N, CA, C and O atoms as CSV, one atom per row, in Angstrom:
chain,resi,resn,atom,element,x,y,z
A,1,MET,N,N,0.815,-1.189,0.000
A,1,MET,CA,C,0.000,0.000,0.000
A,1,MET,C,C,0.859,1.253,0.000
A,1,MET,O,O,0.640,2.177,-0.783
A,2,GLN,N,N,1.843,1.266,0.895
A,2,GLN,CA,C,2.693,2.441,1.017
A,2,GLN,C,C,3.485,2.669,-0.267
A,2,GLN,O,O,3.709,3.814,-0.657
A,3,THR,N,N,3.908,1.596,-0.925
A,3,THR,CA,C,4.652,1.733,-2.180
A,3,THR,C,C,3.803,2.426,-3.234
A,3,THR,O,O,4.285,3.315,-3.936
A,4,LEU,N,N,2.544,2.025,-3.347
A,4,LEU,CA,C,1.661,2.640,-4.335
A,4,LEU,C,C,1.400,4.103,-3.998
A,4,LEU,O,O,1.377,4.950,-4.891
A,5,LEU,N,N,1.205,4.406,-2.726
A,5,LEU,CA,C,0.989,5.796,-2.326
A,5,LEU,C,C,2.234,6.637,-2.597
A,5,LEU,O,O,2.128,7.785,-3.030
A,6,LEU,N,N,3.399,6.074,-2.347
A,6,LEU,CA,C,4.657,6.773,-2.620
A,6,LEU,C,C,4.826,7.013,-4.118
A,6,LEU,O,O,5.142,8.125,-4.540
A,7,LEU,N,N,4.614,5.966,-4.922
A,7,LEU,CA,C,4.738,6.107,-6.374
A,7,LEU,C,C,3.712,7.098,-6.927
A,7,LEU,O,O,4.026,7.897,-7.809
A,8,GLY,N,N,2.497,7.041,-6.408
A,8,GLY,CA,C,1.467,7.983,-6.841
A,8,GLY,C,C,1.828,9.412,-6.494
A,8,GLY,O,O,1.663,10.314,-7.316
A,9,SER,N,N,2.316,9.625,-5.291
A,9,SER,CA,C,2.688,10.970,-4.851
A,9,SER,C,C,3.854,11.523,-5.668
A,9,SER,O,O,3.831,12.677,-6.096
A,10,ILE,N,N,4.857,10.701,-5.877
A,10,ILE,CA,C,6.012,11.118,-6.686
A,10,ILE,C,C,5.566,11.458,-8.100
A,10,ILE,O,O,5.984,12.471,-8.661
A,11,ASN,N,N,4.718,10.615,-8.674
A,11,ASN,CA,C,4.264,10.859,-10.033
A,11,ASN,C,C,3.346,12.067,-10.143
A,11,ASN,O,O,3.362,12.756,-11.163
A,12,MET,N,N,2.555,12.337,-9.128
A,12,MET,CA,C,1.738,13.554,-9.150
A,12,MET,C,C,2.638,14.781,-9.125
A,12,MET,O,O,2.410,15.730,-9.876
A,13,ALA,N,N,3.655,14.775,-8.272
A,13,ALA,CA,C,4.587,15.908,-8.222
A,13,ALA,C,C,5.284,16.083,-9.569
A,13,ALA,O,O,5.394,17.202,-10.071
A,14,LEU,N,N,5.754,14.978,-10.155
A,14,LEU,CA,C,6.415,15.052,-11.470
A,14,LEU,C,C,5.470,15.578,-12.544
A,14,LEU,O,O,5.870,16.383,-13.385
A,15,ALA,N,N,4.236,15.132,-12.518
A,15,ALA,CA,C,3.266,15.571,-13.524
A,15,ALA,C,C,2.999,17.069,-13.409
A,15,ALA,O,O,2.879,17.759,-14.421
A,16,VAL,N,N,2.907,17.568,-12.190
A,16,VAL,CA,C,2.684,19.005,-11.996
A,16,VAL,C,C,3.912,19.786,-12.457
A,16,VAL,O,O,3.784,20.802,-13.141
A,17,ILE,N,N,5.092,19.318,-12.086
A,17,ILE,CA,C,6.332,19.981,-12.507
A,17,ILE,C,C,6.439,19.991,-14.031
A,17,ILE,O,O,6.728,21.024,-14.635
A,18,LEU,N,N,6.203,18.827,-14.646
A,18,LEU,CA,C,6.307,18.738,-16.111
A,18,LEU,C,C,5.212,19.549,-16.800
A,18,LEU,O,O,5.449,20.128,-17.859
A,19,GLY,N,N,4.025,19.597,-16.216
A,19,GLY,CA,C,2.950,20.410,-16.770
A,19,GLY,C,C,3.294,21.889,-16.725
A,19,GLY,O,O,3.081,22.611,-17.700
A,20,ALA,N,N,3.825,22.343,-15.595
A,20,ALA,CA,C,4.225,23.748,-15.463
A,20,ALA,C,C,5.383,24.065,-16.405
A,20,ALA,O,O,5.415,25.135,-17.014
A,21,PHE,N,N,6.317,23.153,-16.524
A,21,PHE,CA,C,7.452,23.334,-17.436
A,21,PHE,C,C,6.950,23.497,-18.872
A,21,PHE,O,O,7.411,24.367,-19.610
A,22,GLY,N,N,5.997,22.643,-19.252
A,22,GLY,CA,C,5.438,22.729,-20.603
A,22,GLY,C,C,4.683,24.021,-20.829
A,22,GLY,O,O,4.793,24.629,-21.893
A,23,ALA,N,N,3.914,24.447,-19.833
A,23,ALA,CA,C,3.096,25.654,-19.974
A,23,ALA,C,C,3.933,26.930,-20.001
A,23,ALA,O,O,3.548,27.912,-20.636
A,24,HIS,N,N,5.068,26.920,-19.320
A,24,HIS,CA,C,5.859,28.144,-19.214
A,24,HIS,C,C,7.124,28.110,-20.065
A,24,HIS,O,O,7.331,28.991,-20.899
A,25,ALA,N,N,7.965,27.109,-19.865
A,25,ALA,CA,C,9.265,27.085,-20.537
A,25,ALA,C,C,9.185,26.616,-21.988
A,25,ALA,O,O,9.997,27.027,-22.817
A,26,LEU,N,N,8.225,25.768,-22.294
A,26,LEU,CA,C,8.179,25.199,-23.643
A,26,LEU,C,C,7.196,25.898,-24.573
A,26,LEU,O,O,7.222,25.671,-25.782
A,27,LYS,N,N,6.342,26.731,-24.031
A,27,LYS,CA,C,5.269,27.349,-24.816
A,27,LYS,C,C,5.795,28.068,-26.063
A,27,LYS,O,O,5.172,28.003,-27.123
A,28,LYS,N,N,6.908,28.734,-25.945
A,28,LYS,CA,C,7.464,29.484,-27.083
A,28,LYS,C,C,8.505,28.691,-27.857
A,28,LYS,O,O,8.964,29.130,-28.911
A,29,ARG,N,N,8.879,27.534,-27.343
A,29,ARG,CA,C,9.912,26.726,-27.998
A,29,ARG,C,C,9.351,25.607,-28.865
A,29,ARG,O,O,10.014,25.141,-29.792
A,30,LEU,N,N,8.125,25.175,-28.562
A,30,LEU,CA,C,7.519,24.070,-29.300
A,30,LEU,C,C,6.442,24.597,-30.236
A,30,LEU,O,O,5.834,25.640,-29.994
A,31,THR,N,N,6.225,23.850,-31.309
A,31,THR,CA,C,5.110,24.179,-32.190
A,31,THR,C,C,3.815,23.844,-31.460
A,31,THR,O,O,3.837,23.091,-30.486
A,32,PRO,N,N,2.690,24.388,-31.910
A,32,PRO,CA,C,1.422,24.027,-31.258
A,32,PRO,C,C,1.176,22.515,-31.268
A,32,PRO,O,O,0.645,21.971,-30.300
A,33,GLU,N,N,1.552,21.840,-32.345
A,33,GLU,CA,C,1.382,20.378,-32.412
A,33,GLU,C,C,2.251,19.680,-31.370
A,33,GLU,O,O,1.777,18.777,-30.682
A,34,GLN,N,N,3.502,20.081,-31.246
A,34,GLN,CA,C,4.394,19.472,-30.263
A,34,GLN,C,C,3.895,19.735,-28.842
A,34,GLN,O,O,3.955,18.855,-27.982
A,35,LEU,N,N,3.404,20.947,-28.604
A,35,LEU,CA,C,2.894,21.286,-27.277
A,35,LEU,C,C,1.645,20.474,-26.943
A,35,LEU,O,O,1.455,20.069,-25.796
A,36,ALA,N,N,0.797,20.234,-27.936
A,36,ALA,CA,C,-0.396,19.408,-27.716
A,36,ALA,C,C,-0.005,17.975,-27.370
A,36,ALA,O,O,-0.625,17.360,-26.503
A,37,ILE,N,N,1.007,17.441,-28.032
A,37,ILE,CA,C,1.505,16.093,-27.732
A,37,ILE,C,C,2.023,16.048,-26.300
A,37,ILE,O,O,1.714,15.125,-25.547
A,38,TYR,N,N,2.807,17.047,-25.935
A,38,TYR,CA,C,3.361,17.135,-24.587
A,38,TYR,C,C,2.237,17.182,-23.549
A,38,TYR,O,O,2.286,16.466,-22.549
A,39,GLN,N,N,1.227,18.023,-23.785
A,39,GLN,CA,C,0.116,18.165,-22.846
A,39,GLN,C,C,-0.692,16.871,-22.718
A,39,GLN,O,O,-1.210,16.568,-21.644
A,40,THR,N,N,-0.799,16.109,-23.809
A,40,THR,CA,C,-1.462,14.802,-23.719
A,40,THR,C,C,-0.690,13.901,-22.750
A,40,THR,O,O,-1.288,13.194,-21.939
A,41,GLY,N,N,0.616,13.935,-22.843
A,41,GLY,CA,C,1.442,13.166,-21.905
A,41,GLY,C,C,1.183,13.576,-20.469
A,41,GLY,O,O,1.067,12.725,-19.587
A,42,VAL,N,N,1.092,14.885,-20.228
A,42,VAL,CA,C,0.829,15.393,-18.874
A,42,VAL,C,C,-0.546,14.936,-18.379
A,42,VAL,O,O,-0.683,14.512,-17.232
A,43,GLN,N,N,-1.559,15.022,-19.238
A,43,GLN,CA,C,-2.912,14.629,-18.831
A,43,GLN,C,C,-2.969,13.163,-18.416
A,43,GLN,O,O,-3.538,12.834,-17.374
A,44,TYR,N,N,-2.386,12.287,-19.221
A,44,TYR,CA,C,-2.396,10.863,-18.885
A,44,TYR,C,C,-1.521,10.593,-17.660
A,44,TYR,O,O,-1.835,9.714,-16.858
A,45,HIS,N,N,-0.438,11.335,-17.513
A,45,HIS,CA,C,0.441,11.191,-16.362
A,45,HIS,C,C,-0.346,11.491,-15.079
A,45,HIS,O,O,-0.302,10.717,-14.122
A,46,ILE,N,N,-1.055,12.606,-15.068
A,46,ILE,CA,C,-1.847,12.988,-13.892
A,46,ILE,C,C,-2.940,11.949,-13.603
A,46,ILE,O,O,-3.101,11.507,-12.465
A,47,ALA,N,N,-3.675,11.572,-14.629
A,47,ALA,CA,C,-4.784,10.634,-14.423
A,47,ALA,C,C,-4.297,9.323,-13.819
A,47,ALA,O,O,-4.935,8.778,-12.918
A,48,HIS,N,N,-3.182,8.821,-14.304
A,48,HIS,CA,C,-2.734,7.517,-13.830
A,48,HIS,C,C,-1.918,7.605,-12.542
A,48,HIS,O,O,-1.811,6.616,-11.817
A,49,ALA,N,N,-1.346,8.764,-12.248
A,49,ALA,CA,C,-0.746,8.976,-10.932
A,49,ALA,C,C,-1.849,8.972,-9.872
A,49,ALA,O,O,-1.668,8.430,-8.782
A,50,LEU,N,N,-2.989,9.577,-10.196
A,50,LEU,CA,C,-4.140,9.506,-9.292
A,50,LEU,C,C,-4.613,8.058,-9.135
A,50,LEU,O,O,-5.034,7.645,-8.055
A,51,GLY,N,N,-4.536,7.298,-10.229
A,51,GLY,CA,C,-4.877,5.873,-10.158
A,51,GLY,C,C,-3.981,5.128,-9.188
A,51,GLY,O,O,-4.451,4.265,-8.447
A,52,LEU,N,N,-2.686,5.454,-9.182
A,52,LEU,CA,C,-1.772,4.819,-8.227
A,52,LEU,C,C,-2.166,5.162,-6.791
A,52,LEU,O,O,-2.123,4.306,-5.907
A,53,LEU,N,N,-2.552,6.424,-6.565
A,53,LEU,CA,C,-3.005,6.813,-5.222
A,53,LEU,C,C,-4.269,6.057,-4.838
A,53,LEU,O,O,-4.398,5.596,-3.704
A,54,LEU,N,N,-5.193,5.931,-5.768
A,54,LEU,CA,C,-6.422,5.168,-5.518
A,54,LEU,C,C,-6.098,3.728,-5.149
A,54,LEU,O,O,-6.661,3.186,-4.198
A,55,LEU,N,N,-5.203,3.114,-5.892
A,55,LEU,CA,C,-4.836,1.723,-5.606
A,55,LEU,C,C,-4.222,1.589,-4.216
A,55,LEU,O,O,-4.503,0.634,-3.491
A,56,GLY,N,N,-3.380,2.557,-3.855
A,56,GLY,CA,C,-2.797,2.531,-2.517
A,56,GLY,C,C,-3.851,2.650,-1.436
A,56,GLY,O,O,-3.725,2.057,-0.365
A,57,ALA,N,N,-4.886,3.413,-1.717
A,57,ALA,CA,C,-5.955,3.622,-0.730
A,57,ALA,C,C,-6.841,2.398,-0.568
A,57,ALA,O,O,-7.338,2.145,0.530
A,58,ILE,N,N,-7.052,1.632,-1.636
A,58,ILE,CA,C,-7.973,0.497,-1.546
A,58,ILE,C,C,-7.262,-0.837,-1.347
A,58,ILE,O,O,-7.921,-1.853,-1.125
A,59,ALA,N,N,-5.943,-0.855,-1.422
A,59,ALA,CA,C,-5.191,-2.104,-1.240
A,59,ALA,C,C,-5.432,-2.649,0.162
A,59,ALA,O,O,-5.342,-1.925,1.154
A,60,GLY,N,N,-5.737,-3.931,0.220
A,60,GLY,CA,C,-5.997,-4.565,1.498
A,60,GLY,C,C,-7.440,-4.437,1.942
A,60,GLY,O,O,-7.859,-5.084,2.902
A,61,GLY,N,N,-8.209,-3.596,1.241
A,61,GLY,CA,C,-9.645,-3.458,1.515
A,61,GLY,C,C,-10.399,-4.275,0.486
A,61,GLY,O,O,-10.411,-5.504,0.552
A,62,PRO,N,N,-11.035,-3.593,-0.475
A,62,PRO,CA,C,-11.792,-4.331,-1.489
A,62,PRO,C,C,-10.895,-5.067,-2.489
A,62,PRO,O,O,-11.373,-5.901,-3.258
A,63,VAL,N,N,-9.614,-4.761,-2.476
A,63,VAL,CA,C,-8.654,-5.403,-3.392
A,63,VAL,C,C,-7.485,-5.906,-2.561
A,63,VAL,O,O,-7.016,-5.217,-1.655
A,64,THR,N,N,-7.020,-7.099,-2.867
A,64,THR,CA,C,-5.842,-7.606,-2.160
A,64,THR,C,C,-4.647,-6.708,-2.451
A,64,THR,O,O,-4.601,-6.020,-3.471
A,65,VAL,N,N,-3.703,-6.727,-1.555
A,65,VAL,CA,C,-2.487,-5.943,-1.764
A,65,VAL,C,C,-1.807,-6.401,-3.050
A,65,VAL,O,O,-1.335,-5.572,-3.828
A,66,GLN,N,N,-1.751,-7.704,-3.281
A,66,GLN,CA,C,-1.113,-8.222,-4.494
A,66,GLN,C,C,-1.841,-7.744,-5.755
A,66,GLN,O,O,-1.197,-7.364,-6.733
A,67,GLY,N,N,-3.159,-7.761,-5.739
A,67,GLY,CA,C,-3.927,-7.281,-6.888
A,67,GLY,C,C,-3.681,-5.805,-7.153
A,67,GLY,O,O,-3.530,-5.389,-8.301
A,68,ALA,N,N,-3.643,-5.013,-6.082
A,68,ALA,CA,C,-3.380,-3.580,-6.224
A,68,ALA,C,C,-1.964,-3.338,-6.736
A,68,ALA,O,O,-1.748,-2.464,-7.576
A,69,MET,N,N,-1.004,-4.105,-6.236
A,69,MET,CA,C,0.386,-3.932,-6.675
A,69,MET,C,C,0.554,-4.292,-8.148
A,69,MET,O,O,1.247,-3.593,-8.887
A,70,THR,N,N,-0.076,-5.376,-8.569
A,70,THR,CA,C,0.008,-5.772,-9.980
A,70,THR,C,C,-0.552,-4.662,-10.857
A,70,THR,O,O,0.077,-4.263,-11.837
A,71,SER,N,N,-1.717,-4.169,-10.513
A,71,SER,CA,C,-2.338,-3.082,-11.258
A,71,SER,C,C,-1.447,-1.839,-11.217
A,71,SER,O,O,-1.256,-1.179,-12.238
A,72,GLY,N,N,-0.915,-1.528,-10.072
A,72,GLY,CA,C,-0.068,-0.347,-9.903
A,72,GLY,C,C,1.198,-0.385,-10.739
A,72,GLY,O,O,1.565,0.612,-11.361
A,73,TRP,N,N,1.875,-1.540,-10.757
A,73,TRP,CA,C,3.095,-1.633,-11.567
A,73,TRP,C,C,2.785,-1.483,-13.052
A,73,TRP,O,O,3.579,-0.913,-13.801
A,74,LEU,N,N,1.630,-1.994,-13.478
A,74,LEU,CA,C,1.230,-1.816,-14.883
A,74,LEU,C,C,0.917,-0.352,-15.178
A,74,LEU,O,O,1.272,0.151,-16.244
A,75,LEU,N,N,0.260,0.336,-14.253
A,75,LEU,CA,C,-0.008,1.765,-14.451
A,75,LEU,C,C,1.292,2.561,-14.493
A,75,LEU,O,O,1.434,3.475,-15.305
A,76,LEU,N,N,2.232,2.222,-13.630
A,76,LEU,CA,C,3.526,2.905,-13.635
A,76,LEU,C,C,4.249,2.676,-14.967
A,76,LEU,O,O,4.832,3.601,-15.534
A,77,ALA,N,N,4.205,1.442,-15.455
A,77,ALA,CA,C,4.812,1.163,-16.768
A,77,ALA,C,C,4.133,1.995,-17.851
A,77,ALA,O,O,4.797,2.497,-18.758
A,78,GLY,N,N,2.820,2.140,-17.758
A,78,GLY,CA,C,2.095,2.964,-18.721
A,78,GLY,C,C,2.520,4.419,-18.658
A,78,GLY,O,O,2.679,5.062,-19.696
A,79,ILE,N,N,2.705,4.947,-17.453
A,79,ILE,CA,C,3.161,6.334,-17.311
A,79,ILE,C,C,4.512,6.509,-17.987
A,79,ILE,O,O,4.714,7.448,-18.756
A,80,VAL,N,N,5.433,5.604,-17.695
A,80,VAL,CA,C,6.782,5.705,-18.261
A,80,VAL,C,C,6.740,5.581,-19.782
A,80,VAL,O,O,7.338,6.392,-20.488
A,81,LEU,N,N,6.041,4.575,-20.285
A,81,LEU,CA,C,6.026,4.328,-21.729
A,81,LEU,C,C,5.157,5.325,-22.492
A,81,LEU,O,O,5.593,5.868,-23.507
A,82,PHE,N,N,3.940,5.573,-22.021
A,82,PHE,CA,C,3.022,6.445,-22.738
A,82,PHE,C,C,3.431,7.908,-22.580
A,82,PHE,O,O,3.772,8.575,-23.558
A,83,SER,N,N,3.395,8.396,-21.357
A,83,SER,CA,C,3.720,9.806,-21.138
A,83,SER,C,C,5.183,10.090,-21.464
A,83,SER,O,O,5.506,11.105,-22.082
A,84,GLY,N,N,6.054,9.192,-21.048
A,84,GLY,CA,C,7.484,9.385,-21.322
A,84,GLY,C,C,7.791,9.481,-22.809
A,84,GLY,O,O,8.588,10.321,-23.228
A,85,SER,N,N,7.161,8.623,-23.610
A,85,SER,CA,C,7.417,8.675,-25.055
A,85,SER,C,C,6.844,9.954,-25.663
A,85,SER,O,O,7.432,10.507,-26.593
A,86,LEU,N,N,5.706,10.433,-25.154
A,86,LEU,CA,C,5.139,11.683,-25.664
A,86,LEU,C,C,6.002,12.879,-25.269
A,86,LEU,O,O,6.171,13.806,-26.061
A,87,TYR,N,N,6.548,12.869,-24.056
A,87,TYR,CA,C,7.461,13.938,-23.652
A,87,TYR,C,C,8.682,13.948,-24.573
A,87,TYR,O,O,9.082,14.992,-25.087
A,88,ALA,N,N,9.263,12.767,-24.769
A,88,ALA,CA,C,10.459,12.667,-25.603
A,88,ALA,C,C,10.167,13.041,-27.059
A,88,ALA,O,O,10.957,13.737,-27.696
A,89,LEU,N,N,9.038,12.579,-27.575
A,89,LEU,CA,C,8.647,12.887,-28.953
A,89,LEU,C,C,8.471,14.390,-29.149
A,89,LEU,O,O,8.986,14.960,-30.111
A,90,SER,N,N,7.748,15.026,-28.241
A,90,SER,CA,C,7.488,16.460,-28.401
A,90,SER,C,C,8.765,17.283,-28.269
A,90,SER,O,O,8.924,18.279,-28.974
A,91,LEU,N,N,9.668,16.893,-27.391
A,91,LEU,CA,C,10.893,17.659,-27.174
A,91,LEU,C,C,11.949,17.408,-28.240
A,91,LEU,O,O,12.713,18.311,-28.581
A,92,SER,N,N,11.997,16.191,-28.767
A,92,SER,CA,C,13.040,15.843,-29.738
A,92,SER,C,C,12.582,15.951,-31.181
A,92,SER,O,O,13.389,16.197,-32.078
A,93,GLY,N,N,11.280,15.768,-31.407
A,93,GLY,CA,C,10.780,15.749,-32.778
A,93,GLY,C,C,11.031,14.430,-33.486
A,93,GLY,O,O,10.725,14.298,-34.671
A,94,VAL,N,N,11.582,13.452,-32.781
A,94,VAL,CA,C,11.860,12.137,-33.361
A,94,VAL,C,C,10.558,11.348,-33.399
A,94,VAL,O,O,10.106,10.827,-32.379
A,95,ARG,N,N,9.964,11.266,-34.577
A,95,ARG,CA,C,8.646,10.654,-34.735
A,95,ARG,C,C,8.640,9.164,-34.386
A,95,ARG,O,O,7.605,8.634,-33.983
A,96,LYS,N,N,9.762,8.490,-34.533
A,96,LYS,CA,C,9.825,7.053,-34.237
A,96,LYS,C,C,9.498,6.753,-32.776
A,96,LYS,O,O,9.083,5.643,-32.445
A,97,LEU,N,N,9.685,7.734,-31.911
A,97,LEU,CA,C,9.356,7.526,-30.499
A,97,LEU,C,C,7.869,7.295,-30.299
A,97,LEU,O,O,7.454,6.716,-29.295
A,98,GLY,N,N,7.067,7.748,-31.255
A,98,GLY,CA,C,5.631,7.533,-31.185
A,98,GLY,C,C,5.253,6.060,-31.228
A,98,GLY,O,O,4.146,5.693,-30.834
A,99,ALA,N,N,6.163,5.211,-31.703
A,99,ALA,CA,C,5.891,3.771,-31.744
A,99,ALA,C,C,5.842,3.166,-30.344
A,99,ALA,O,O,5.263,2.097,-30.150
A,100,ILE,N,N,6.439,3.833,-29.384
A,100,ILE,CA,C,6.448,3.335,-28.004
A,100,ILE,C,C,5.119,3.645,-27.302
A,100,ILE,O,O,4.685,2.900,-26.423
A,101,THR,N,N,4.486,4.742,-27.695
A,101,THR,CA,C,3.286,5.234,-27.013
A,101,THR,C,C,2.187,4.177,-26.885
A,101,THR,O,O,1.624,4.032,-25.800
A,102,PRO,N,N,1.856,3.429,-27.955
A,102,PRO,CA,C,0.796,2.420,-27.807
A,102,PRO,C,C,1.121,1.338,-26.778
A,102,PRO,O,O,0.214,0.770,-26.170
A,103,LEU,N,N,2.405,1.051,-26.580
A,103,LEU,CA,C,2.779,0.067,-25.553
A,103,LEU,C,C,2.388,0.587,-24.164
A,103,LEU,O,O,1.934,-0.171,-23.306
A,104,GLY,N,N,2.573,1.879,-23.967
A,104,GLY,CA,C,2.138,2.486,-22.715
A,104,GLY,C,C,0.631,2.435,-22.562
A,104,GLY,O,O,0.116,2.188,-21.471
A,105,GLY,N,N,-0.077,2.672,-23.662
A,105,GLY,CA,C,-1.544,2.571,-23.637
A,105,GLY,C,C,-1.998,1.174,-23.273
A,105,GLY,O,O,-2.946,0.996,-22.508
A,106,LEU,N,N,-1.314,0.182,-23.828
A,106,LEU,CA,C,-1.645,-1.209,-23.489
A,106,LEU,C,C,-1.363,-1.497,-22.020
A,106,LEU,O,O,-2.112,-2.229,-21.373
A,107,ALA,N,N,-0.286,-0.924,-21.494
A,107,ALA,CA,C,0.025,-1.114,-20.070
A,107,ALA,C,C,-1.060,-0.460,-19.199
A,107,ALA,O,O,-1.450,-1.020,-18.175
A,108,PHE,N,N,-1.548,0.729,-19.605
A,108,PHE,CA,C,-2.649,1.362,-18.874
A,108,PHE,C,C,-3.882,0.454,-18.869
A,108,PHE,O,O,-4.484,0.209,-17.824
A,109,ILE,N,N,-4.239,-0.032,-20.038
A,109,ILE,CA,C,-5.410,-0.910,-20.158
A,109,ILE,C,C,-5.223,-2.160,-19.307
A,109,ILE,O,O,-6.131,-2.566,-18.582
A,110,ALA,N,N,-4.045,-2.765,-19.398
A,110,ALA,CA,C,-3.766,-3.979,-18.617
A,110,ALA,C,C,-3.841,-3.689,-17.120
A,110,ALA,O,O,-4.329,-4.516,-16.349
A,111,GLY,N,N,-3.362,-2.526,-16.714
A,111,GLY,CA,C,-3.416,-2.153,-15.302
A,111,GLY,C,C,-4.839,-2.038,-14.788
A,111,GLY,O,O,-5.159,-2.521,-13.702
A,112,TRP,N,N,-5.689,-1.396,-15.572
A,112,TRP,CA,C,-7.088,-1.253,-15.145
A,112,TRP,C,C,-7.824,-2.583,-15.207
A,112,TRP,O,O,-8.669,-2.862,-14.357
A,113,LEU,N,N,-7.510,-3.414,-16.212
A,113,LEU,CA,C,-8.136,-4.747,-16.276
A,113,LEU,C,C,-7.637,-5.643,-15.148
A,113,LEU,O,O,-8.378,-6.498,-14.664
A,114,ALA,N,N,-6.382,-5.454,-14.724
A,114,ALA,CA,C,-5.883,-6.204,-13.573
A,114,ALA,C,C,-6.653,-5.820,-12.316
A,114,ALA,O,O,-6.911,-6.662,-11.456
A,115,LEU,N,N,-7.019,-4.547,-12.215
A,115,LEU,CA,C,-7.835,-4.117,-11.081
A,115,LEU,C,C,-9.222,-4.745,-11.153
A,115,LEU,O,O,-9.754,-5.190,-10.136
A,116,VAL,N,N,-9.806,-4.782,-12.338
A,116,VAL,CA,C,-11.105,-5.442,-12.507
A,116,VAL,C,C,-11.008,-6.890,-12.052
A,116,VAL,O,O,-11.860,-7.373,-11.306
A,117,TRP,N,N,-9.972,-7.573,-12.501
A,117,TRP,CA,C,-9.760,-8.978,-12.128
A,117,TRP,C,C,-9.640,-9.127,-10.611
A,117,TRP,O,O,-10.220,-10.038,-10.020
A,118,ALA,N,N,-8.882,-8.222,-9.987
A,118,ALA,CA,C,-8.686,-8.284,-8.535
A,118,ALA,C,C,-9.997,-8.018,-7.784
A,118,ALA,O,O,-10.208,-8.540,-6.690
A,119,LEU,N,N,-10.863,-7.213,-8.372
A,119,LEU,CA,C,-12.142,-6.893,-7.719
A,119,LEU,C,C,-13.140,-8.030,-7.842
A,119,LEU,O,O,-13.998,-8.190,-6.974
A,120,VAL,N,N,-13.046,-8.828,-8.906
A,120,VAL,CA,C,-13.970,-9.935,-9.056
A,120,VAL,C,C,-13.292,-11.199,-8.642
A,120,VAL,O,O,-13.899,-12.269,-8.690
């Protein structure tokens, strides 16, 4: 439980920092398309960091700790792969990095389905 709460808290702080960085430092450096890609990364980062906090809160209650941890590690992988690839793509302009993004999306989906499995 504490691990998920720690990971969620760290990721929320990172998402806010990266969101502010994008809104202030990158606004004049990136094209509108690149900035939109970056902001998509921030949005998914925040949503799934909140998911990690939720998992930490319900672990050991309606969901076993193991079920919550499995879901949490998949969500963390999704944050790294999905949001991380969008951050890198928008900052570098290397379009090939976009090939990593769907893997992060699959990790997000797997994480939420793992939670469904743990609940039933």
